[in-house]
GUVO-770886 format. One record per residue (C-alpha): residue in three letters; x, y, z. Coordinates in nm, 4 decimals. Each point is the difference from the previous one (the first is absolute). Layout:
<nodes>
aa | px | py | pz
ALA | X | Y | Z .
...
</nodes>
This chain:
<nodes>
aa | px | py | pz
MET | 9.8329 | 13.3025 | 10.7727 .
SER | -0.2134 | 0.1329 | -0.2836 .
THR | 0.0493 | 0.3680 | -0.0712 .
GLY | -0.1516 | 0.2274 | -0.2568 .
PHE | -0.0895 | 0.3582 | -0.0847 .
ILE | -0.1395 | 0.2216 | -0.2724 .
LEU | 0.2312 | 0.2695 | -0.1358 .
PHE | -0.1974 | 0.2979 | -0.1278 .
GLY | 0.0603 | 0.3596 | -0.1016 .
GLY | 0.2828 | -0.0586 | -0.2471 .
LEU | 0.0650 | -0.0056 | -0.3746 .
ILE | 0.0633 | -0.3686 | -0.0688 .
PHE | 0.2268 | -0.1188 | -0.2807 .
ASP | -0.0618 | -0.3723 | -0.0394 .
GLY | 0.2666 | -0.0643 | -0.2629 .
ALA | -0.2299 | 0.0725 | -0.2924 .
ARG | -0.1950 | 0.3171 | 0.0779 .
PHE | -0.0582 | 0.2687 | 0.2602 .
HIS | -0.3183 | -0.0010 | 0.2134 .
ASP | -0.1197 | 0.2933 | 0.2103 .
ASP | -0.3280 | -0.1650 | 0.0999 .
ARG | 0.1240 | -0.3329 | 0.1337 .
VAL | 0.1142 | -0.1491 | 0.3309 .
LEU | 0.2535 | -0.2710 | 0.0719 .
VAL | -0.1346 | -0.2910 | 0.2044 .
VAL | 0.2747 | -0.1946 | 0.1817 .
SER | -0.0213 | -0.3169 | 0.2070 .
ASP | 0.2638 | -0.2410 | 0.1338 .
GLY | 0.2811 | 0.1691 | -0.1897 .
SER | -0.1682 | -0.0166 | -0.3399 .
ILE | -0.2216 | 0.2232 | -0.2091 .
VAL | -0.3620 | -0.1126 | 0.0023 .
GLU | -0.1142 | 0.2498 | -0.2608 .
VAL | 0.0279 | 0.3501 | -0.1362 .
SER | -0.3629 | 0.0989 | 0.0447 .
ALA | -0.2289 | 0.2906 | -0.0745 .
ALA | 0.0032 | 0.2379 | 0.2964 .
ASP | -0.3792 | 0.0184 | 0.0059 .
GLY | -0.0531 | -0.3751 | -0.0441 .
ALA | -0.0729 | -0.2738 | 0.2514 .
LEU | 0.3108 | -0.0354 | 0.2156 .
PRO | 0.0946 | -0.2461 | 0.2745 .
ASP | -0.0153 | 0.1073 | 0.3641 .
LEU | 0.3663 | 0.0828 | 0.0515 .
PRO | 0.1931 | 0.2853 | 0.1614 .
ARG | 0.0629 | 0.2915 | -0.2336 .
GLN | 0.3358 | 0.1651 | -0.0721 .
ASP | 0.0102 | 0.3483 | -0.1527 .
ALA | 0.2602 | 0.0391 | -0.2761 .
GLY | -0.0285 | 0.3766 | 0.0384 .
GLY | -0.0049 | 0.0736 | -0.3712 .
ALA | 0.3183 | -0.1952 | -0.0679 .
LEU | 0.0853 | -0.1859 | -0.3167 .
VAL | -0.0330 | -0.3726 | 0.0797 .
VAL | 0.2302 | -0.2096 | -0.2223 .
PRO | 0.1422 | -0.3527 | -0.0114 .
GLY | 0.3156 | -0.0453 | 0.2046 .
PHE | 0.3280 | -0.0005 | -0.1890 .
ILE | 0.1796 | -0.3247 | -0.0878 .
ASP | 0.3783 | 0.0152 | -0.0324 .
LEU | 0.1728 | -0.3036 | -0.1518 .
GLN | 0.3564 | 0.1263 | 0.0534 .
VAL | 0.0918 | 0.1301 | 0.3459 .
ASN | 0.3554 | -0.0520 | 0.1207 .
GLY | -0.0516 | 0.1753 | 0.3312 .
GLY | -0.1488 | 0.2788 | 0.2053 .
GLY | -0.0022 | 0.1443 | 0.3495 .
GLY | 0.3772 | -0.0346 | 0.0257 .
VAL | -0.0043 | -0.3710 | -0.0874 .
LEU | 0.1351 | -0.1623 | -0.3149 .
LEU | -0.1168 | -0.3589 | -0.0476 .
ASN | 0.3472 | -0.1128 | -0.1073 .
ASN | 0.1457 | 0.1382 | 0.3235 .
ASP | -0.2817 | -0.1240 | 0.2240 .
PRO | -0.1682 | -0.3065 | -0.1555 .
SER | -0.2288 | -0.0589 | 0.2983 .
VAL | -0.3719 | 0.0155 | 0.0715 .
GLU | 0.0669 | 0.3052 | 0.2173 .
GLY | 0.1781 | 0.1672 | -0.2904 .
ILE | -0.2925 | -0.0764 | -0.2291 .
ALA | -0.2450 | 0.1446 | 0.2550 .
THR | 0.1985 | 0.3250 | 0.0114 .
ILE | 0.0014 | 0.0267 | -0.3806 .
LEU | -0.3762 | -0.0597 | -0.0154 .
ALA | -0.0740 | 0.2659 | 0.2613 .
ALA | 0.2246 | 0.2548 | -0.1724 .
HIS | -0.1778 | -0.0350 | -0.3335 .
ALA | -0.3497 | -0.0009 | 0.1497 .
ARG | 0.0716 | 0.3637 | 0.0897 .
PHE | 0.0106 | 0.0705 | -0.3740 .
GLY | -0.3073 | -0.1920 | -0.1097 .
THR | 0.1417 | -0.3443 | -0.0737 .
THR | -0.2334 | -0.2690 | 0.1342 .
ALA | 0.1669 | -0.3044 | -0.1577 .
LEU | 0.3629 | -0.0455 | -0.0978 .
LEU | 0.2652 | -0.2528 | -0.0878 .
PRO | 0.3120 | 0.0505 | 0.2138 .
THR | 0.2789 | -0.0431 | -0.2533 .
LEU | 0.3311 | -0.1764 | 0.0512 .
ILE | 0.2609 | 0.0983 | -0.2549 .
THR | 0.3067 | -0.2051 | -0.0909 .
ASP | 0.1624 | -0.1496 | 0.3085 .
ARG | 0.1474 | -0.3200 | 0.1437 .
PRO | -0.2065 | -0.3217 | 0.0224 .
ASP | -0.0149 | 0.0217 | 0.3801 .
VAL | -0.1508 | 0.3500 | -0.0187 .
ARG | -0.2546 | -0.1250 | -0.2534 .
ASP | -0.0946 | -0.2866 | 0.2310 .
LYS | -0.0445 | 0.2373 | 0.2955 .
ALA | -0.2263 | 0.2202 | -0.2127 .
LEU | -0.2086 | -0.3006 | -0.1059 .
ALA | -0.0386 | -0.1019 | 0.3654 .
ALA | -0.0937 | 0.3561 | 0.0969 .
GLY | -0.2584 | 0.0103 | -0.2775 .
ARG | -0.1519 | -0.3231 | 0.1294 .
LEU | -0.0322 | 0.1479 | 0.3497 .
ALA | -0.1479 | 0.3235 | -0.1376 .
GLN | -0.2603 | -0.2046 | -0.1855 .
GLU | -0.0801 | -0.2128 | 0.3061 .
ARG | -0.0374 | 0.3090 | 0.2181 .
HIS | -0.2193 | 0.1782 | -0.2567 .
LEU | 0.2072 | 0.3183 | 0.0183 .
PRO | -0.2132 | 0.2878 | -0.1344 .
GLY | 0.1187 | 0.0879 | -0.3491 .
PHE | 0.2114 | -0.3096 | -0.0592 .
LEU | -0.0727 | -0.1403 | -0.3453 .
GLY | 0.2971 | -0.2316 | -0.0509 .
LEU | 0.3617 | 0.0257 | -0.1150 .
HIS | 0.1837 | 0.1201 | -0.3070 .
LEU | 0.3392 | -0.1612 | -0.0620 .
GLU | 0.1972 | 0.2265 | -0.2341 .
GLY | 0.3100 | -0.2014 | -0.0770 .
PRO | 0.2631 | -0.1351 | 0.0392 .
HIS | -0.0633 | -0.1719 | -0.3344 .
LEU | 0.0470 | 0.3125 | -0.2118 .
SER | 0.2299 | 0.1273 | -0.2741 .
LEU | 0.3377 | 0.1464 | 0.0843 .
ALA | -0.0301 | 0.2276 | -0.3029 .
ARG | -0.3100 | 0.1632 | 0.1514 .
LYS | 0.0771 | -0.0397 | 0.3686 .
GLY | -0.0934 | 0.3540 | 0.1045 .
THR | 0.0651 | 0.0304 | 0.3720 .
HIS | 0.0014 | -0.3779 | 0.0561 .
ASP | 0.3324 | -0.1302 | 0.1289 .
PRO | 0.1738 | -0.1743 | -0.2940 .
ALA | 0.1825 | -0.2341 | 0.2382 .
LEU | -0.3376 | -0.1474 | 0.1055 .
ILE | -0.1628 | -0.0351 | -0.3436 .
ARG | -0.0018 | -0.3627 | -0.1184 .
PRO | -0.1874 | -0.2592 | -0.2069 .
MET | -0.3006 | -0.1751 | 0.1507 .
THR | 0.1014 | -0.3511 | 0.1082 .
SER | -0.2186 | -0.3056 | 0.0499 .
GLU | 0.0408 | 0.0540 | 0.3743 .
ASP | -0.1188 | 0.3607 | -0.0289 .
LEU | -0.3020 | -0.1136 | -0.1988 .
ALA | -0.0866 | -0.2677 | 0.2545 .
VAL | 0.0162 | 0.2479 | 0.2911 .
LEU | -0.2105 | 0.2570 | -0.1818 .
CYS | -0.2659 | -0.2461 | -0.1109 .
ALA | -0.0247 | -0.1569 | 0.3468 .
ALA | -0.0503 | 0.3419 | 0.1620 .
CYS | -0.2621 | 0.1260 | -0.2478 .
GLY | -0.3451 | 0.0012 | 0.1545 .
THR | 0.1254 | 0.0520 | 0.3548 .
PHE | 0.0488 | 0.3773 | -0.0123 .
GLY | -0.2986 | 0.1362 | -0.1905 .
GLN | 0.0392 | 0.1320 | -0.3534 .
ALA | 0.3303 | -0.0846 | -0.1675 .
LEU | 0.1767 | 0.2175 | -0.2575 .
ILE | 0.3497 | -0.0666 | -0.1320 .
THR | 0.2134 | 0.2115 | -0.2326 .
ILE | 0.2395 | -0.1978 | -0.2196 .
ALA | 0.2206 | 0.0575 | -0.3034 .
PRO | 0.0098 | -0.2499 | -0.2879 .
GLU | 0.3802 | 0.0161 | 0.0139 .
ASN | -0.0059 | -0.1951 | 0.3283 .
VAL | -0.3336 | -0.1870 | 0.0010 .
THR | -0.1194 | -0.2536 | -0.2586 .
PRO | -0.3484 | -0.0183 | -0.1538 .
ASP | -0.0521 | -0.3362 | 0.1729 .
GLN | 0.0805 | 0.1614 | 0.3352 .
VAL | -0.2556 | 0.2736 | -0.0754 .
ARG | -0.2599 | -0.2687 | -0.0741 .
ALA | 0.0781 | -0.1658 | 0.3330 .
LEU | -0.0288 | 0.3312 | 0.1858 .
ARG | -0.3337 | 0.0739 | -0.1651 .
SER | -0.1262 | -0.3480 | 0.0800 .
ALA | 0.0958 | 0.0519 | 0.3646 .
GLY | -0.2003 | 0.3240 | 0.0135 .
TYR | 0.2451 | 0.2817 | -0.0699 .
VAL | -0.0767 | 0.2975 | -0.2188 .
VAL | 0.3175 | 0.0259 | -0.2067 .
SER | 0.1301 | 0.3419 | -0.0987 .
LEU | 0.2831 | 0.0790 | -0.2411 .
GLY | 0.2458 | 0.2607 | 0.1188 .
HIS | 0.3665 | 0.0960 | 0.0212 .
THR | 0.0530 | -0.1612 | -0.3391 .
ASP | 0.1681 | 0.0911 | -0.3282 .
VAL | -0.1749 | -0.2507 | -0.2261 .
GLY | -0.1814 | 0.0809 | -0.3230 .
ALA | -0.3679 | -0.0120 | -0.0849 .
THR | 0.0130 | -0.3518 | -0.1449 .
THR | 0.1308 | -0.1366 | 0.3281 .
VAL | -0.2664 | 0.1923 | 0.1914 .
ALA | -0.2639 | -0.1730 | -0.2142 .
THR | 0.1486 | -0.3392 | 0.0877 .
TYR | -0.0250 | 0.0771 | 0.3705 .
VAL | -0.3541 | 0.1324 | -0.0327 .
GLU | -0.0903 | -0.3332 | -0.1590 .
ALA | 0.1630 | -0.1720 | 0.2982 .
GLY | -0.2184 | 0.1972 | 0.2418 .
ALA | 0.1534 | 0.3413 | 0.0708 .
SER | -0.2767 | 0.2595 | 0.0326 .
MET | 0.1652 | 0.3135 | 0.1359 .
VAL | 0.2898 | 0.2394 | -0.0527 .
THR | 0.1772 | 0.1540 | 0.3004 .
HIS | 0.0387 | 0.3828 | 0.0063 .
LEU | -0.0482 | 0.0696 | -0.3700 .
PHE | 0.2946 | 0.1774 | -0.1712 .
ASN | 0.2357 | -0.0520 | 0.2944 .
ALA | 0.2686 | -0.2709 | -0.0125 .
MET | -0.1119 | -0.1475 | -0.3336 .
SER | 0.0815 | 0.0132 | -0.3704 .
PRO | -0.1575 | 0.3117 | -0.1542 .
LEU | -0.2276 | 0.0438 | -0.3002 .
GLY | 0.2183 | 0.0271 | -0.3085 .
ASN | -0.0584 | 0.0409 | -0.3708 .
ARG | 0.1048 | -0.3564 | -0.0897 .
GLU | -0.0288 | -0.1705 | 0.3377 .
PRO | -0.3150 | 0.0767 | 0.2038 .
GLY | 0.1690 | -0.1222 | 0.3173 .
VAL | -0.1858 | -0.0747 | 0.3202 .
VAL | -0.1655 | 0.3435 | -0.0042 .
GLY | -0.1430 | -0.0469 | -0.3484 .
ALA | -0.1082 | -0.3574 | 0.0714 .
ALA | -0.1698 | 0.1058 | 0.3232 .
LEU | -0.1986 | 0.2754 | -0.1696 .
ALA | -0.0986 | -0.2177 | -0.2971 .
SER | -0.1039 | -0.3076 | 0.1989 .
GLY | -0.3462 | -0.0042 | 0.1511 .
ALA | 0.1119 | -0.2921 | 0.2153 .
LEU | 0.2386 | 0.2171 | 0.2008 .
SER | -0.0888 | 0.2427 | 0.2791 .
CYS | 0.2665 | 0.2556 | 0.0874 .
GLY | 0.0993 | 0.1738 | 0.3202 .
LEU | 0.1019 | 0.3656 | -0.0304 .
ILE | 0.1838 | 0.2185 | 0.2519 .
ALA | -0.1643 | 0.3419 | -0.0348 .
ASP | 0.2432 | 0.2180 | 0.1904 .
GLY | 0.1352 | 0.2050 | -0.2925 .
PHE | 0.3531 | -0.1349 | 0.0525 .
HIS | -0.0206 | -0.3615 | -0.1117 .
VAL | -0.1929 | 0.0787 | -0.3186 .
ASP | -0.0464 | 0.3310 | -0.1800 .
PRO | -0.3638 | 0.1150 | -0.0079 .
ILE | 0.0113 | 0.0140 | -0.3821 .
SER | 0.1015 | -0.3664 | -0.0124 .
MET | -0.2724 | -0.0862 | 0.2499 .
GLY | -0.2624 | 0.1668 | -0.2174 .
ILE | 0.1200 | -0.1777 | -0.3142 .
ALA | -0.0107 | -0.3356 | 0.1796 .
LEU | -0.3482 | 0.0579 | 0.1372 .
ARG | -0.1308 | 0.0861 | -0.3453 .
ALA | 0.1786 | -0.2918 | -0.1659 .
LYS | -0.0764 | -0.2812 | 0.2458 .
GLN | -0.2017 | -0.2838 | -0.1472 .
GLY | -0.2540 | -0.1709 | 0.2254 .
PRO | -0.1359 | -0.1807 | 0.1793 .
GLY | 0.3238 | 0.0353 | 0.1982 .
ARG | 0.0326 | 0.3490 | 0.1453 .
ILE | 0.2594 | 0.2332 | 0.1441 .
PHE | -0.0343 | 0.0362 | 0.3765 .
LEU | 0.1807 | 0.2077 | 0.2613 .
VAL | 0.2673 | -0.1314 | 0.2346 .
THR | 0.2113 | 0.1966 | 0.2442 .
ASP | 0.3153 | -0.2167 | 0.0183 .
ALA | 0.0185 | 0.1736 | 0.3382 .
MET | 0.2926 | -0.0410 | 0.2343 .
SER | 0.0315 | 0.0333 | 0.3783 .
THR | -0.0095 | 0.3807 | -0.0158 .
ILE | -0.3788 | 0.0210 | -0.0414 .
GLY | -0.1561 | 0.1490 | 0.3123 .
THR | 0.3376 | 0.1048 | 0.1420 .
ASP | 0.2523 | 0.2827 | -0.0210 .
GLU | 0.2994 | -0.2342 | -0.0275 .
PRO | 0.2732 | 0.1302 | -0.2355 .
GLY | 0.0791 | -0.3413 | -0.1469 .
PHE | 0.0509 | -0.3666 | 0.0791 .
GLU | 0.2219 | -0.2989 | -0.0732 .
LEU | -0.0799 | -0.2657 | -0.2618 .
ASN | 0.2172 | -0.3091 | -0.0476 .
GLY | 0.2872 | 0.1831 | 0.1707 .
ARG | -0.0296 | 0.3092 | -0.2222 .
GLN | -0.1183 | 0.3435 | 0.1096 .
VAL | -0.3115 | 0.1422 | -0.1635 .
TYR | -0.0369 | 0.3793 | 0.0116 .
ARG | -0.3285 | 0.1935 | 0.0222 .
ARG | 0.0128 | 0.3330 | -0.1801 .
ASP | -0.2627 | 0.2179 | -0.1708 .
GLY | -0.2604 | -0.2751 | -0.0263 .
ARG | 0.2475 | -0.2559 | -0.1368 .
LEU | 0.1733 | -0.3020 | 0.1504 .
THR | 0.3365 | -0.0815 | -0.1568 .
LEU | 0.3198 | -0.1925 | 0.0488 .
ALA | 0.3227 | 0.1973 | 0.0142 .
ASP | 0.0371 | -0.0257 | -0.3796 .
GLY | -0.3460 | 0.1490 | -0.0595 .
THR | -0.1802 | -0.3278 | -0.0777 .
LEU | -0.3634 | 0.0215 | 0.1085 .
ALA | -0.0594 | -0.2273 | 0.2984 .
GLY | -0.3753 | -0.0366 | 0.0313 .
ALA | -0.2346 | 0.2925 | 0.0448 .
ASP | -0.0815 | 0.2538 | 0.2680 .
ILE | -0.3710 | 0.0318 | -0.0740 .
ASP | -0.3313 | -0.1240 | 0.1418 .
MET | -0.3002 | -0.1217 | -0.1990 .
LEU | -0.2204 | 0.3022 | 0.0625 .
SER | 0.2754 | 0.2209 | -0.1401 .
CYS | 0.0170 | -0.2276 | -0.3067 .
VAL | -0.3753 | 0.0454 | -0.0500 .
ARG | 0.0379 | 0.3759 | 0.0320 .
PHE | 0.2820 | -0.0103 | -0.2565 .
ALA | -0.2096 | -0.2014 | -0.2463 .
HIS | -0.2963 | 0.2335 | 0.0387 .
GLY | 0.1785 | 0.3341 | 0.0266 .
ARG | 0.3169 | -0.0469 | -0.2040 .
LEU | -0.1080 | -0.2551 | -0.2597 .
GLY | -0.3493 | 0.1447 | -0.0361 .
LEU | -0.1812 | -0.3305 | 0.0471 .
SER | -0.3564 | 0.0073 | 0.1256 .
LEU | -0.0443 | -0.0458 | 0.3726 .
ALA | -0.1802 | -0.3284 | -0.0621 .
GLU | 0.2864 | -0.1351 | -0.2133 .
SER | 0.2634 | 0.1189 | 0.2478 .
LEU | -0.1813 | -0.1729 | 0.2864 .
ASN | -0.0484 | -0.3205 | -0.1978 .
MET | 0.3707 | -0.0139 | -0.0811 .
ALA | 0.0606 | -0.0239 | 0.3750 .
SER | -0.2792 | -0.2420 | 0.0856 .
LEU | -0.2000 | -0.1817 | -0.2684 .
TYR | 0.2816 | -0.0573 | -0.2490 .
PRO | 0.2515 | -0.1536 | 0.2444 .
ALA | -0.2826 | -0.2187 | 0.1332 .
GLU | -0.0714 | -0.1197 | -0.3536 .
ALA | 0.3703 | -0.0614 | -0.0618 .
MET | 0.0065 | -0.2374 | 0.2984 .
GLY | -0.3302 | -0.1625 | -0.0928 .
LEU | -0.1790 | 0.1321 | 0.3100 .
GLN | -0.3781 | 0.0198 | -0.0243 .
ASP | -0.0652 | 0.1428 | 0.3474 .
ARG | 0.2322 | 0.3020 | -0.0036 .
GLY | 0.0321 | 0.3283 | -0.1829 .
ARG | -0.3740 | 0.0703 | -0.0142 .
LEU | -0.2795 | 0.0994 | 0.2347 .
ALA | -0.2584 | -0.2644 | -0.0823 .
ALA | -0.1940 | -0.2774 | 0.1704 .
GLY | 0.2315 | -0.2750 | 0.1215 .
CYS | 0.3179 | 0.2075 | -0.0174 .
ALA | 0.2209 | 0.0689 | 0.3003 .
ALA | -0.1028 | 0.3193 | 0.1779 .
ASP | 0.3336 | 0.1667 | -0.0761 .
PHE | -0.0593 | 0.3651 | -0.0741 .
LEU | 0.1227 | 0.3546 | 0.0513 .
LEU | -0.1592 | 0.3311 | 0.0861 .
LEU | 0.1619 | 0.2810 | -0.1976 .
ASP | -0.0487 | 0.3748 | -0.0026 .
PRO | -0.0802 | 0.1670 | -0.3347 .
SER | 0.3684 | 0.0987 | -0.0143 .
LEU | 0.0879 | -0.3723 | 0.0280 .
ALA | 0.1344 | 0.0359 | 0.3522 .
LEU | -0.0558 | -0.3164 | 0.2002 .
ARG | -0.2511 | 0.0143 | 0.2839 .
SER | -0.0008 | -0.3670 | 0.0992 .
THR | 0.0926 | -0.3519 | -0.1079 .
TRP | -0.2270 | -0.3004 | 0.0597 .
ILE | 0.0997 | -0.3656 | -0.0325 .
GLY | -0.2593 | -0.2726 | 0.0371 .
GLY | -0.2544 | 0.2552 | 0.1157 .
ALA | 0.2209 | 0.1243 | 0.2837 .
PRO | 0.1771 | 0.3373 | 0.0161 .
VAL | 0.3783 | -0.0479 | 0.0078 .
TYR | 0.1082 | 0.3607 | -0.0516 .
ASP | -0.1677 | 0.3335 | 0.0657 .
ALA | 0.1843 | 0.3116 | -0.1143 .
ALA | -0.1698 | 0.2020 | 0.2740 .
ASP | 0.1860 | -0.2089 | 0.2578 .
GLY | 0.3393 | 0.0031 | -0.1713 .
GLU | 0.2104 | 0.1703 | -0.2611 .
GLU | -0.1187 | 0.1006 | -0.3446 .
GLY | -0.0677 | -0.3205 | -0.1916 .
ALA | 0.1814 | 0.0876 | -0.3226 .
ARG | 0.2995 | 0.1913 | -0.1244 .
THR | -0.0821 | 0.3204 | -0.1831 .
</nodes>
């Protein structure tokens, strides 16, 4: 059934500029136009934004869990639905549930769950991110070393056959365990290939960019650093305009000084965008969880293994935006784009990350203090802070 409305009375940020004299016209889940408030408008019901800031919904390309569910522990469509709902409470309108290094049978269950999520059009489901198991032992981070392994011809066949059935497809690989020819095959199948958990040098990064890699997973973390004689993955990522880079802006994974240096140094058109790398704790008060048989502890905003190794992040996307704006001193427009437009561009999405004609009607209503009022996906409200808990951590 056709549905539509006109959203008025808000300050609209369309991804390029702010408008205080425009309205948002929505129909059938998409944006018809951002129109002059005093212009000729269609005969549709009117929704009052109540002076809120109207911004594109956030897009998170690295979400391990939320709402008490970790995808590795519950690779089901029900688990995915719980993760989506948890992050909608913090402004994320599209995300890639992320499976980190695990057994082949867990991978296959996650692929099947992603296919069902796509078929059922779960609100907020964008696709899947497979982070491992084809990574480097030298830069394993929290990934279980017993499960890290080279990509086989069988792995490649399974991955390529599944691509296209579960929405957008992102895969993190390390050159140590994946060949350039395998990257070409993954790209041909439809995957966006990201380099991560790798200790290679800049020359090798260039080889894999030529093969089709276009992204770097959580910049600075679990990769060779920028050195005086070897630029490493960090240096290569900042110098290459072909690479977009995810960044965990929680103040624990990367020092704010390093974040600022990277943002100033990054060569385009590839950009740095925000990711949460969130675990199951988001939207809960749970003290920790189990991952691959190991206990992860939640303390003081950090998630760690017993030895102190960071194990994902305990942060939501709205808090990342607040960090970028308040702590890093980025403009509000740039902070918002890092959570919406830039990840959309990194995935090659034309209909997300902006409020413009033809784009999905995924948007947020925020207070001037950047507190979340409501989250809308496909023109439908999926979370209203007035009916639940506060929609962001302070």
